[in-house]
C-alpha beads as a LAMMPS data file, in Angstrom:
LAMMPS data file: protein, C-alpha beads

471 atoms
470 bonds

1 atom types
1 bond types

-500.0 500.0 xlo xhi
-500.0 500.0 ylo yhi
-500.0 500.0 zlo zhi

Masses

1 110.0

Atoms # bond

1 1 1 -4.428 28.116 9.409
2 1 1 -2.335 27.150 11.652
3 1 1 1.026 25.170 12.627
4 1 1 -1.290 21.793 13.227
5 1 1 -2.948 22.320 10.477
6 1 1 0.085 22.622 8.093
7 1 1 1.998 19.515 10.180
8 1 1 -1.205 17.325 9.215
9 1 1 -1.304 18.242 5.096
10 1 1 2.900 17.629 5.178
11 1 1 2.535 13.990 6.567
12 1 1 -0.579 13.514 4.719
13 1 1 1.360 14.563 1.668
14 1 1 4.614 12.544 2.220
15 1 1 3.249 9.763 3.454
16 1 1 0.418 9.131 0.169
17 1 1 3.576 9.811 -1.960
18 1 1 5.665 7.378 -0.260
19 1 1 3.065 4.796 -0.268
20 1 1 3.025 5.022 -4.215
21 1 1 6.716 3.322 -3.867
22 1 1 5.415 0.701 -1.276
23 1 1 2.976 -1.487 -2.972
24 1 1 4.849 -1.871 -6.068
25 1 1 7.911 -2.768 -4.395
26 1 1 6.507 -5.265 -2.402
27 1 1 4.769 -7.193 -4.913
28 1 1 6.764 -6.434 -7.799
29 1 1 9.352 -8.368 -5.324
30 1 1 7.759 -11.367 -5.090
31 1 1 6.594 -11.643 -8.957
32 1 1 10.189 -11.282 -9.884
33 1 1 11.241 -13.680 -7.973
34 1 1 8.034 -15.951 -9.061
35 1 1 9.482 -15.380 -12.815
36 1 1 13.076 -16.337 -11.866
37 1 1 11.970 -19.492 -10.057
38 1 1 10.057 -20.460 -13.503
39 1 1 13.411 -19.944 -15.159
40 1 1 15.511 -21.719 -12.781
41 1 1 12.870 -24.768 -13.192
42 1 1 12.184 -24.879 -17.001
43 1 1 15.374 -23.145 -18.278
44 1 1 13.025 -21.241 -21.043
45 1 1 14.776 -17.738 -21.611
46 1 1 11.483 -15.998 -22.172
47 1 1 11.393 -16.334 -18.114
48 1 1 15.136 -15.081 -17.583
49 1 1 14.221 -11.648 -19.889
50 1 1 11.405 -11.079 -17.856
51 1 1 12.995 -11.162 -14.898
52 1 1 15.730 -8.875 -15.779
53 1 1 13.228 -6.905 -17.353
54 1 1 10.703 -6.513 -14.931
55 1 1 13.624 -6.508 -11.987
56 1 1 15.155 -3.452 -13.784
57 1 1 11.603 -1.487 -13.108
58 1 1 11.580 -3.242 -9.195
59 1 1 14.775 -2.000 -8.731
60 1 1 14.208 1.541 -9.807
61 1 1 10.892 2.083 -7.747
62 1 1 12.902 0.262 -4.632
63 1 1 15.253 2.803 -4.905
64 1 1 12.666 6.040 -4.692
65 1 1 10.898 4.002 -2.131
66 1 1 13.746 3.958 0.113
67 1 1 14.528 7.953 -0.467
68 1 1 11.309 8.886 0.158
69 1 1 10.745 6.564 3.214
70 1 1 13.537 8.451 4.741
71 1 1 11.668 11.461 5.164
72 1 1 8.573 9.844 7.102
73 1 1 11.002 8.745 10.071
74 1 1 12.009 12.612 10.718
75 1 1 8.594 14.260 10.847
76 1 1 8.079 12.177 13.905
77 1 1 10.660 14.190 15.566
78 1 1 10.470 17.531 13.954
79 1 1 6.778 18.227 13.498
80 1 1 5.209 15.579 15.985
81 1 1 7.591 15.301 19.316
82 1 1 5.021 15.321 21.628
83 1 1 3.135 12.281 19.868
84 1 1 6.761 10.305 19.456
85 1 1 7.332 10.956 23.489
86 1 1 4.083 10.178 23.814
87 1 1 4.498 6.389 21.852
88 1 1 7.877 6.150 21.613
89 1 1 7.932 3.399 23.798
90 1 1 5.389 1.524 22.041
91 1 1 6.507 1.847 18.437
92 1 1 10.515 1.642 19.058
93 1 1 10.204 -2.273 19.168
94 1 1 8.297 -2.844 15.990
95 1 1 10.256 0.045 13.774
96 1 1 13.691 -1.162 15.192
97 1 1 13.027 -4.470 14.236
98 1 1 11.670 -3.630 10.781
99 1 1 15.065 -1.740 10.751
100 1 1 17.670 -3.949 12.016
101 1 1 15.705 -7.142 10.539
102 1 1 13.681 -6.676 7.641
103 1 1 14.951 -3.596 5.898
104 1 1 19.123 -4.940 6.478
105 1 1 17.397 -8.364 4.997
106 1 1 16.119 -7.341 1.777
107 1 1 18.845 -4.439 1.239
108 1 1 21.773 -6.972 1.583
109 1 1 19.837 -10.063 -0.188
110 1 1 18.976 -7.464 -3.249
111 1 1 22.567 -6.342 -3.037
112 1 1 23.483 -9.564 -3.529
113 1 1 20.932 -10.341 -6.491
114 1 1 22.511 -6.963 -8.604
115 1 1 25.552 -8.333 -8.376
116 1 1 25.281 -11.743 -8.187
117 1 1 24.268 -12.754 -11.884
118 1 1 26.639 -14.981 -13.771
119 1 1 28.906 -15.130 -10.534
120 1 1 26.600 -16.858 -7.584
121 1 1 25.278 -20.465 -8.016
122 1 1 22.031 -20.359 -9.409
123 1 1 19.973 -21.600 -6.610
124 1 1 21.941 -18.991 -4.229
125 1 1 21.231 -16.255 -6.717
126 1 1 17.284 -17.632 -6.465
127 1 1 17.176 -17.330 -3.111
128 1 1 18.610 -13.717 -3.075
129 1 1 15.499 -12.484 -4.634
130 1 1 13.145 -14.190 -2.557
131 1 1 15.059 -13.290 0.547
132 1 1 14.684 -9.681 -0.161
133 1 1 11.171 -10.095 -1.445
134 1 1 10.772 -11.916 2.225
135 1 1 12.287 -9.117 3.890
136 1 1 10.195 -6.702 1.966
137 1 1 7.003 -8.394 3.231
138 1 1 8.149 -8.375 6.771
139 1 1 9.376 -4.643 6.759
140 1 1 6.064 -4.044 6.008
141 1 1 3.961 -6.047 8.684
142 1 1 6.473 -4.659 11.488
143 1 1 5.547 -1.112 10.247
144 1 1 1.559 -1.664 9.976
145 1 1 1.522 -3.300 13.390
146 1 1 2.994 0.140 14.625
147 1 1 0.366 1.897 12.713
148 1 1 -2.410 -0.647 13.977
149 1 1 -1.551 0.272 17.683
150 1 1 -2.958 3.721 16.685
151 1 1 -6.353 2.384 15.345
152 1 1 -6.697 -0.096 18.355
153 1 1 -4.213 0.349 21.276
154 1 1 -2.916 -2.720 23.211
155 1 1 -0.135 -4.196 25.068
156 1 1 0.802 -0.639 27.020
157 1 1 0.092 1.176 30.085
158 1 1 -0.128 4.334 30.760
159 1 1 2.413 5.747 33.186
160 1 1 0.882 8.307 35.533
161 1 1 3.862 10.285 36.605
162 1 1 5.203 10.820 32.417
163 1 1 1.925 10.377 31.003
164 1 1 3.477 8.345 28.699
165 1 1 2.343 4.671 27.041
166 1 1 4.787 2.259 28.009
167 1 1 5.006 -1.334 26.309
168 1 1 3.916 -3.800 29.049
169 1 1 2.893 -6.851 26.030
170 1 1 4.752 -6.798 22.824
171 1 1 3.857 -10.091 21.279
172 1 1 0.281 -8.376 22.289
173 1 1 1.431 -5.304 19.759
174 1 1 2.609 -7.841 16.873
175 1 1 -0.878 -9.893 17.132
176 1 1 -3.153 -6.761 17.494
177 1 1 -6.212 -7.821 15.620
178 1 1 -6.142 -4.817 13.322
179 1 1 -2.868 -5.822 12.123
180 1 1 -3.243 -9.258 11.694
181 1 1 -6.134 -8.231 9.099
182 1 1 -4.399 -5.082 7.720
183 1 1 -1.436 -6.884 6.662
184 1 1 -3.006 -9.366 4.005
185 1 1 -5.211 -6.474 3.121
186 1 1 -2.186 -4.571 2.349
187 1 1 -0.061 -7.642 0.739
188 1 1 -3.419 -7.871 -1.735
189 1 1 -3.538 -4.194 -2.513
190 1 1 0.284 -4.342 -3.537
191 1 1 -0.226 -7.697 -5.644
192 1 1 -3.104 -5.521 -7.203
193 1 1 -0.691 -2.740 -8.203
194 1 1 2.108 -5.072 -9.219
195 1 1 0.210 -7.170 -11.279
196 1 1 -1.424 -4.223 -13.179
197 1 1 2.058 -2.662 -13.898
198 1 1 3.187 -5.816 -15.389
199 1 1 -0.412 -6.069 -17.449
200 1 1 0.276 -2.140 -18.718
201 1 1 3.745 -3.187 -19.749
202 1 1 3.324 -6.471 -21.152
203 1 1 -0.041 -5.221 -23.360
204 1 1 2.196 -2.137 -24.650
205 1 1 4.575 -4.336 -26.023
206 1 1 2.033 -6.930 -27.465
207 1 1 -0.120 -4.052 -29.450
208 1 1 2.834 -1.950 -30.231
209 1 1 5.244 -4.521 -31.024
210 1 1 3.502 -7.321 -32.742
211 1 1 5.870 -9.092 -34.671
212 1 1 8.514 -8.316 -31.989
213 1 1 10.112 -11.854 -31.380
214 1 1 9.959 -11.359 -27.713
215 1 1 5.865 -11.324 -28.734
216 1 1 5.628 -14.810 -26.809
217 1 1 7.455 -13.243 -23.667
218 1 1 4.884 -10.178 -23.660
219 1 1 2.051 -12.286 -24.337
220 1 1 3.099 -14.616 -20.618
221 1 1 3.549 -11.432 -18.791
222 1 1 0.257 -9.901 -19.666
223 1 1 -1.704 -13.239 -18.636
224 1 1 0.542 -13.596 -15.797
225 1 1 0.091 -10.414 -14.795
226 1 1 -4.253 -10.261 -15.190
227 1 1 -4.400 -13.540 -13.080
228 1 1 -2.485 -11.517 -10.429
229 1 1 -4.617 -9.425 -10.391
230 1 1 -8.092 -10.997 -10.579
231 1 1 -6.605 -12.900 -7.639
232 1 1 -5.599 -10.037 -5.644
233 1 1 -8.536 -8.432 -6.032
234 1 1 -10.632 -11.517 -4.445
235 1 1 -7.852 -11.198 -2.064
236 1 1 -8.992 -7.284 -1.526
237 1 1 -12.505 -8.114 -1.434
238 1 1 -12.409 -10.924 1.150
239 1 1 -9.995 -9.276 3.281
240 1 1 -11.894 -6.129 3.365
241 1 1 -14.782 -7.928 4.378
242 1 1 -13.037 -9.021 7.490
243 1 1 -11.211 -5.482 8.163
244 1 1 -14.935 -3.556 7.916
245 1 1 -16.220 -5.767 10.641
246 1 1 -12.926 -5.461 12.792
247 1 1 -12.811 -1.389 12.367
248 1 1 -16.396 -1.664 13.486
249 1 1 -15.646 -3.477 16.666
250 1 1 -12.818 -1.386 17.358
251 1 1 -13.872 2.474 15.967
252 1 1 -17.548 1.906 15.188
253 1 1 -17.498 5.885 14.478
254 1 1 -15.395 5.433 11.429
255 1 1 -17.659 2.896 10.082
256 1 1 -20.524 5.456 10.342
257 1 1 -18.479 8.009 9.067
258 1 1 -17.899 5.821 6.062
259 1 1 -21.667 5.654 5.054
260 1 1 -22.146 9.211 6.455
261 1 1 -24.883 7.439 8.725
262 1 1 -26.011 9.694 11.352
263 1 1 -28.830 7.742 12.981
264 1 1 -28.459 4.145 14.753
265 1 1 -29.759 1.907 12.272
266 1 1 -30.849 -1.779 12.253
267 1 1 -30.804 -3.208 9.447
268 1 1 -28.525 -0.478 8.030
269 1 1 -28.393 0.313 4.142
270 1 1 -25.109 0.853 2.147
271 1 1 -25.498 3.862 -0.427
272 1 1 -23.343 3.624 -3.773
273 1 1 -23.875 6.933 -4.084
274 1 1 -25.382 10.012 -2.103
275 1 1 -26.102 13.575 -2.842
276 1 1 -26.078 15.951 0.469
277 1 1 -25.258 19.067 1.961
278 1 1 -21.515 19.912 2.042
279 1 1 -21.181 18.605 5.412
280 1 1 -22.937 15.373 4.765
281 1 1 -25.121 15.966 7.359
282 1 1 -28.335 16.253 5.527
283 1 1 -29.368 13.676 2.542
284 1 1 -31.029 15.196 -0.598
285 1 1 -30.685 11.555 -2.769
286 1 1 -29.207 8.555 -2.252
287 1 1 -28.845 4.987 -3.895
288 1 1 -28.757 2.152 -1.557
289 1 1 -28.351 -1.619 -0.939
290 1 1 -30.359 -2.612 1.566
291 1 1 -28.350 -4.422 4.501
292 1 1 -25.453 -4.359 3.354
293 1 1 -23.906 -1.732 5.643
294 1 1 -25.300 -4.245 8.948
295 1 1 -23.423 -7.246 7.046
296 1 1 -20.064 -5.492 6.336
297 1 1 -20.272 -3.933 10.049
298 1 1 -21.074 -7.357 11.886
299 1 1 -21.607 -10.267 9.669
300 1 1 -25.690 -9.821 9.878
301 1 1 -27.699 -8.592 7.218
302 1 1 -29.657 -7.426 10.458
303 1 1 -27.331 -6.162 12.828
304 1 1 -27.388 -2.896 14.474
305 1 1 -24.633 0.093 12.801
306 1 1 -24.146 2.802 15.502
307 1 1 -25.017 6.172 14.126
308 1 1 -22.860 9.376 14.247
309 1 1 -24.602 11.123 16.660
310 1 1 -25.241 8.365 19.010
311 1 1 -21.277 7.913 18.835
312 1 1 -20.804 11.411 19.405
313 1 1 -23.183 11.754 22.655
314 1 1 -21.018 8.554 23.952
315 1 1 -17.556 9.815 23.046
316 1 1 -18.235 13.200 25.071
317 1 1 -19.647 11.592 28.006
318 1 1 -16.436 9.175 27.985
319 1 1 -13.890 11.514 27.063
320 1 1 -14.969 14.980 27.310
321 1 1 -16.450 17.827 25.398
322 1 1 -15.449 18.392 21.887
323 1 1 -16.093 17.074 18.377
324 1 1 -15.425 13.489 17.780
325 1 1 -16.439 13.049 14.252
326 1 1 -14.108 13.152 11.284
327 1 1 -14.947 15.158 8.042
328 1 1 -17.599 13.125 6.810
329 1 1 -17.485 14.011 2.945
330 1 1 -13.701 12.960 3.030
331 1 1 -14.603 9.773 4.748
332 1 1 -17.310 9.046 2.805
333 1 1 -16.105 9.562 -0.895
334 1 1 -12.591 8.087 0.094
335 1 1 -14.251 4.924 0.946
336 1 1 -16.005 4.556 -2.222
337 1 1 -13.097 5.503 -4.316
338 1 1 -11.007 2.644 -2.760
339 1 1 -13.359 0.491 -3.870
340 1 1 -14.334 1.759 -7.317
341 1 1 -10.593 1.806 -8.601
342 1 1 -9.703 -1.461 -7.046
343 1 1 -12.928 -3.319 -9.043
344 1 1 -11.759 -1.476 -12.244
345 1 1 -8.452 -2.214 -12.030
346 1 1 -9.960 -6.305 -11.762
347 1 1 -12.168 -5.598 -14.806
348 1 1 -9.823 -4.673 -17.126
349 1 1 -7.785 -7.860 -16.124
350 1 1 -10.798 -9.902 -17.350
351 1 1 -11.023 -7.907 -20.518
352 1 1 -7.257 -8.357 -20.923
353 1 1 -7.562 -11.983 -20.794
354 1 1 -10.598 -12.230 -22.954
355 1 1 -8.752 -10.525 -25.759
356 1 1 -6.288 -13.324 -25.765
357 1 1 -8.567 -16.200 -25.466
358 1 1 -7.801 -18.890 -28.030
359 1 1 -4.486 -17.453 -29.028
360 1 1 -5.794 -14.220 -29.991
361 1 1 -3.538 -10.821 -29.889
362 1 1 -5.214 -8.450 -29.078
363 1 1 -5.600 -4.963 -31.138
364 1 1 -7.665 -2.487 -29.570
365 1 1 -6.912 0.878 -29.265
366 1 1 -9.199 1.406 -26.206
367 1 1 -8.306 -1.920 -24.420
368 1 1 -4.527 -0.265 -24.871
369 1 1 -5.310 2.987 -23.143
370 1 1 -7.341 1.032 -20.319
371 1 1 -4.365 -1.307 -20.045
372 1 1 -1.943 1.748 -19.507
373 1 1 -4.641 2.910 -16.819
374 1 1 -4.489 -0.035 -14.816
375 1 1 -1.412 0.727 -12.591
376 1 1 -3.008 4.045 -11.344
377 1 1 -6.107 2.844 -10.566
378 1 1 -4.812 0.283 -7.438
379 1 1 -2.703 3.292 -6.917
380 1 1 -5.455 5.602 -6.216
381 1 1 -7.319 2.712 -4.747
382 1 1 -4.398 2.226 -2.093
383 1 1 -4.087 6.145 -1.419
384 1 1 -7.516 6.425 -0.897
385 1 1 -7.928 3.772 1.712
386 1 1 -5.150 5.163 3.699
387 1 1 -6.713 8.535 3.518
388 1 1 -10.302 7.082 4.841
389 1 1 -8.075 5.071 7.366
390 1 1 -6.124 7.699 8.736
391 1 1 -9.013 10.801 8.338
392 1 1 -11.629 8.304 9.635
393 1 1 -9.920 7.732 12.679
394 1 1 -9.654 11.734 13.435
395 1 1 -9.799 13.456 16.007
396 1 1 -7.447 10.969 17.277
397 1 1 -3.798 10.388 16.707
398 1 1 -3.956 7.414 19.100
399 1 1 -7.483 5.954 19.400
400 1 1 -9.143 6.859 22.895
401 1 1 -5.668 7.641 24.134
402 1 1 -4.375 11.100 22.646
403 1 1 -5.831 13.673 20.068
404 1 1 -3.992 15.063 17.090
405 1 1 -3.746 18.602 18.166
406 1 1 -2.166 17.303 21.092
407 1 1 0.713 15.431 19.436
408 1 1 1.929 18.217 17.314
409 1 1 5.444 19.880 18.170
410 1 1 4.397 22.817 20.488
411 1 1 8.116 24.479 19.554
412 1 1 7.628 24.277 15.714
413 1 1 6.010 27.670 14.295
414 1 1 3.880 27.819 11.018
415 1 1 6.799 29.576 8.944
416 1 1 9.124 26.297 10.063
417 1 1 6.315 24.235 8.995
418 1 1 5.576 25.696 5.910
419 1 1 8.897 25.623 4.650
420 1 1 9.584 22.310 5.222
421 1 1 6.325 21.503 3.549
422 1 1 7.127 23.599 0.495
423 1 1 10.628 22.186 0.425
424 1 1 9.336 18.341 0.581
425 1 1 6.823 19.271 -1.944
426 1 1 9.263 20.337 -4.406
427 1 1 11.566 17.902 -4.138
428 1 1 8.860 14.922 -4.202
429 1 1 7.483 16.851 -7.512
430 1 1 11.303 16.253 -8.605
431 1 1 11.004 13.100 -7.925
432 1 1 8.383 11.844 -9.199
433 1 1 9.292 13.350 -12.743
434 1 1 12.540 11.329 -12.511
435 1 1 10.598 8.134 -11.374
436 1 1 8.274 8.441 -14.393
437 1 1 10.492 8.922 -16.914
438 1 1 13.174 6.130 -15.927
439 1 1 9.761 3.590 -15.723
440 1 1 8.766 4.851 -19.198
441 1 1 12.707 4.899 -20.582
442 1 1 13.129 1.379 -19.607
443 1 1 9.645 -0.072 -19.881
444 1 1 9.652 1.083 -23.621
445 1 1 13.202 -0.517 -24.062
446 1 1 11.766 -4.028 -23.561
447 1 1 13.237 -7.201 -22.567
448 1 1 17.111 -7.432 -22.686
449 1 1 18.722 -9.445 -24.969
450 1 1 20.228 -12.834 -22.901
451 1 1 21.577 -14.789 -25.639
452 1 1 25.318 -14.063 -25.093
453 1 1 24.906 -14.508 -21.312
454 1 1 25.995 -17.582 -19.449
455 1 1 24.260 -18.638 -16.526
456 1 1 26.851 -19.841 -13.907
457 1 1 27.892 -23.379 -13.696
458 1 1 27.226 -24.787 -10.279
459 1 1 30.522 -27.035 -10.591
460 1 1 33.178 -24.420 -11.734
461 1 1 35.351 -22.017 -9.672
462 1 1 35.066 -18.744 -10.937
463 1 1 36.645 -17.301 -7.705
464 1 1 38.738 -14.808 -9.611
465 1 1 35.705 -13.343 -11.844
466 1 1 35.042 -9.451 -10.099
467 1 1 32.047 -8.532 -9.589
468 1 1 29.737 -7.025 -12.224
469 1 1 26.553 -4.669 -11.843
470 1 1 23.895 -6.559 -14.279
471 1 1 21.817 -3.504 -14.417

Bonds

1 1 1 2
2 1 2 3
3 1 3 4
4 1 4 5
5 1 5 6
6 1 6 7
7 1 7 8
8 1 8 9
9 1 9 10
10 1 10 11
11 1 11 12
12 1 12 13
13 1 13 14
14 1 14 15
15 1 15 16
16 1 16 17
17 1 17 18
18 1 18 19
19 1 19 20
20 1 20 21
21 1 21 22
22 1 22 23
23 1 23 24
24 1 24 25
25 1 25 26
26 1 26 27
27 1 27 28
28 1 28 29
29 1 29 30
30 1 30 31
31 1 31 32
32 1 32 33
33 1 33 34
34 1 34 35
35 1 35 36
36 1 36 37
37 1 37 38
38 1 38 39
39 1 39 40
40 1 40 41
41 1 41 42
42 1 42 43
43 1 43 44
44 1 44 45
45 1 45 46
46 1 46 47
47 1 47 48
48 1 48 49
49 1 49 50
50 1 50 51
51 1 51 52
52 1 52 53
53 1 53 54
54 1 54 55
55 1 55 56
56 1 56 57
57 1 57 58
58 1 58 59
59 1 59 60
60 1 60 61
61 1 61 62
62 1 62 63
63 1 63 64
64 1 64 65
65 1 65 66
66 1 66 67
67 1 67 68
68 1 68 69
69 1 69 70
70 1 70 71
71 1 71 72
72 1 72 73
73 1 73 74
74 1 74 75
75 1 75 76
76 1 76 77
77 1 77 78
78 1 78 79
79 1 79 80
80 1 80 81
81 1 81 82
82 1 82 83
83 1 83 84
84 1 84 85
85 1 85 86
86 1 86 87
87 1 87 88
88 1 88 89
89 1 89 90
90 1 90 91
91 1 91 92
92 1 92 93
93 1 93 94
94 1 94 95
95 1 95 96
96 1 96 97
97 1 97 98
98 1 98 99
99 1 99 100
100 1 100 101
101 1 101 102
102 1 102 103
103 1 103 104
104 1 104 105
105 1 105 106
106 1 106 107
107 1 107 108
108 1 108 109
109 1 109 110
110 1 110 111
111 1 111 112
112 1 112 113
113 1 113 114
114 1 114 115
115 1 115 116
116 1 116 117
117 1 117 118
118 1 118 119
119 1 119 120
120 1 120 121
121 1 121 122
122 1 122 123
123 1 123 124
124 1 124 125
125 1 125 126
126 1 126 127
127 1 127 128
128 1 128 129
129 1 129 130
130 1 130 131
131 1 131 132
132 1 132 133
133 1 133 134
134 1 134 135
135 1 135 136
136 1 136 137
137 1 137 138
138 1 138 139
139 1 139 140
140 1 140 141
141 1 141 142
142 1 142 143
143 1 143 144
144 1 144 145
145 1 145 146
146 1 146 147
147 1 147 148
148 1 148 149
149 1 149 150
150 1 150 151
151 1 151 152
152 1 152 153
153 1 153 154
154 1 154 155
155 1 155 156
156 1 156 157
157 1 157 158
158 1 158 159
159 1 159 160
160 1 160 161
161 1 161 162
162 1 162 163
163 1 163 164
164 1 164 165
165 1 165 166
166 1 166 167
167 1 167 168
168 1 168 169
169 1 169 170
170 1 170 171
171 1 171 172
172 1 172 173
173 1 173 174
174 1 174 175
175 1 175 176
176 1 176 177
177 1 177 178
178 1 178 179
179 1 179 180
180 1 180 181
181 1 181 182
182 1 182 183
183 1 183 184
184 1 184 185
185 1 185 186
186 1 186 187
187 1 187 188
188 1 188 189
189 1 189 190
190 1 190 191
191 1 191 192
192 1 192 193
193 1 193 194
194 1 194 195
195 1 195 196
196 1 196 197
197 1 197 198
198 1 198 199
199 1 199 200
200 1 200 201
201 1 201 202
202 1 202 203
203 1 203 204
204 1 204 205
205 1 205 206
206 1 206 207
207 1 207 208
208 1 208 209
209 1 209 210
210 1 210 211
211 1 211 212
212 1 212 213
213 1 213 214
214 1 214 215
215 1 215 216
216 1 216 217
217 1 217 218
218 1 218 219
219 1 219 220
220 1 220 221
221 1 221 222
222 1 222 223
223 1 223 224
224 1 224 225
225 1 225 226
226 1 226 227
227 1 227 228
228 1 228 229
229 1 229 230
230 1 230 231
231 1 231 232
232 1 232 233
233 1 233 234
234 1 234 235
235 1 235 236
236 1 236 237
237 1 237 238
238 1 238 239
239 1 239 240
240 1 240 241
241 1 241 242
242 1 242 243
243 1 243 244
244 1 244 245
245 1 245 246
246 1 246 247
247 1 247 248
248 1 248 249
249 1 249 250
250 1 250 251
251 1 251 252
252 1 252 253
253 1 253 254
254 1 254 255
255 1 255 256
256 1 256 257
257 1 257 258
258 1 258 259
259 1 259 260
260 1 260 261
261 1 261 262
262 1 262 263
263 1 263 264
264 1 264 265
265 1 265 266
266 1 266 267
267 1 267 268
268 1 268 269
269 1 269 270
270 1 270 271
271 1 271 272
272 1 272 273
273 1 273 274
274 1 274 275
275 1 275 276
276 1 276 277
277 1 277 278
278 1 278 279
279 1 279 280
280 1 280 281
281 1 281 282
282 1 282 283
283 1 283 284
284 1 284 285
285 1 285 286
286 1 286 287
287 1 287 288
288 1 288 289
289 1 289 290
290 1 290 291
291 1 291 292
292 1 292 293
293 1 293 294
294 1 294 295
295 1 295 296
296 1 296 297
297 1 297 298
298 1 298 299
299 1 299 300
300 1 300 301
301 1 301 302
302 1 302 303
303 1 303 304
304 1 304 305
305 1 305 306
306 1 306 307
307 1 307 308
308 1 308 309
309 1 309 310
310 1 310 311
311 1 311 312
312 1 312 313
313 1 313 314
314 1 314 315
315 1 315 316
316 1 316 317
317 1 317 318
318 1 318 319
319 1 319 320
320 1 320 321
321 1 321 322
322 1 322 323
323 1 323 324
324 1 324 325
325 1 325 326
326 1 326 327
327 1 327 328
328 1 328 329
329 1 329 330
330 1 330 331
331 1 331 332
332 1 332 333
333 1 333 334
334 1 334 335
335 1 335 336
336 1 336 337
337 1 337 338
338 1 338 339
339 1 339 340
340 1 340 341
341 1 341 342
342 1 342 343
343 1 343 344
344 1 344 345
345 1 345 346
346 1 346 347
347 1 347 348
348 1 348 349
349 1 349 350
350 1 350 351
351 1 351 352
352 1 352 353
353 1 353 354
354 1 354 355
355 1 355 356
356 1 356 357
357 1 357 358
358 1 358 359
359 1 359 360
360 1 360 361
361 1 361 362
362 1 362 363
363 1 363 364
364 1 364 365
365 1 365 366
366 1 366 367
367 1 367 368
368 1 368 369
369 1 369 370
370 1 370 371
371 1 371 372
372 1 372 373
373 1 373 374
374 1 374 375
375 1 375 376
376 1 376 377
377 1 377 378
378 1 378 379
379 1 379 380
380 1 380 381
381 1 381 382
382 1 382 383
383 1 383 384
384 1 384 385
385 1 385 386
386 1 386 387
387 1 387 388
388 1 388 389
389 1 389 390
390 1 390 391
391 1 391 392
392 1 392 393
393 1 393 394
394 1 394 395
395 1 395 396
396 1 396 397
397 1 397 398
398 1 398 399
399 1 399 400
400 1 400 401
401 1 401 402
402 1 402 403
403 1 403 404
404 1 404 405
405 1 405 406
406 1 406 407
407 1 407 408
408 1 408 409
409 1 409 410
410 1 410 411
411 1 411 412
412 1 412 413
413 1 413 414
414 1 414 415
415 1 415 416
416 1 416 417
417 1 417 418
418 1 418 419
419 1 419 420
420 1 420 421
421 1 421 422
422 1 422 423
423 1 423 424
424 1 424 425
425 1 425 426
426 1 426 427
427 1 427 428
428 1 428 429
429 1 429 430
430 1 430 431
431 1 431 432
432 1 432 433
433 1 433 434
434 1 434 435
435 1 435 436
436 1 436 437
437 1 437 438
438 1 438 439
439 1 439 440
440 1 440 441
441 1 441 442
442 1 442 443
443 1 443 444
444 1 444 445
445 1 445 446
446 1 446 447
447 1 447 448
448 1 448 449
449 1 449 450
450 1 450 451
451 1 451 452
452 1 452 453
453 1 453 454
454 1 454 455
455 1 455 456
456 1 456 457
457 1 457 458
458 1 458 459
459 1 459 460
460 1 460 461
461 1 461 462
462 1 462 463
463 1 463 464
464 1 464 465
465 1 465 466
466 1 466 467
467 1 467 468
468 1 468 469
469 1 469 470
470 1 470 471
């Protein structure tokens, strides 16, 4: 084990941990905005209760996401200084815009939304949560545009004197075809997570508190969240199909690694399950779907999918001697876990809707247990999706331009990286306990009592009233 190995583990752990909060923030910001819009348009008190209830869960998660995201910025300079030096001219623009425009937009309007209850006019207050939601989604786009450069470098040139990548076409970076499909795929995955949380909390109250006066609100939340999950599941499948074809075009080795396909095939089958050697090089048993891999990769059931061996020989000729093959068992299983956990969440959502057909009240403890597992399933799907995306690109940190081993900080020792890795892991473990306890506490508390609250009269001048923290 050397500093490179530990630096990679540290970046992987902190990134996956941070992304546990990101999709929930992205999806829940929009869902809370929709709930408040329903209240604004109908005046129905249950929508106000749900807005404040899920808004509180959103704020807890948002705060934790900001805290864990700070570490990501520092890691580039601490452990990956050579990479930062190489790609800094490219990353600087989208990340600067993300911080100066998108993040300030969401953070400013979240503040107005928190303190603006009974203070701002109703329309202005509603606009605040929508502006925060838009800022959150814009933030995701600029970060994904930077990441997509690592997958498919565009809009740059290599300076022969400095050896750095220099930005030549910023619109090309923002319209990278990988970014254009990764963004909607990520949004769909985010709504899958947010909808699952809405279902889980609502279903718990529907089953455990059947005599509550707020059962109607929880039933609506459960149905609303289930439909969000189903629509998001369809969007994930649709965008994932397009993403697979683009991935095969720009990174054919990643698609071959996803299947463990060593020899070029036409047509190529997709294996639902394969048992083989530990390194994935020898197949013992496989359950396959004919033509599916060809369709996923090329759009043609009889299309040709290049194999690992042919691609390895091609890259060795193009880039020099060395292994250009990722860890096959990791890519193979992460790709399937991503699909399986996402589909499981959609299946549970269907069961939840079926259990409430024609006004029925669900009572099954097994359904409750499945519902409570729902938020974890898309979180796992997202995590395995990113593990596949990043591990499948290896050994490149910037595909075709920079190997991962060349991006690590040469002046940072193994002991120093181990120290920071240990510290971050312990801190993150503590934050995880805090996050879960806060979410569980406020989720169990249920919707707030809003009977004594008085929404602001847009015609009344209350400029002298102090700001009030609504949570």
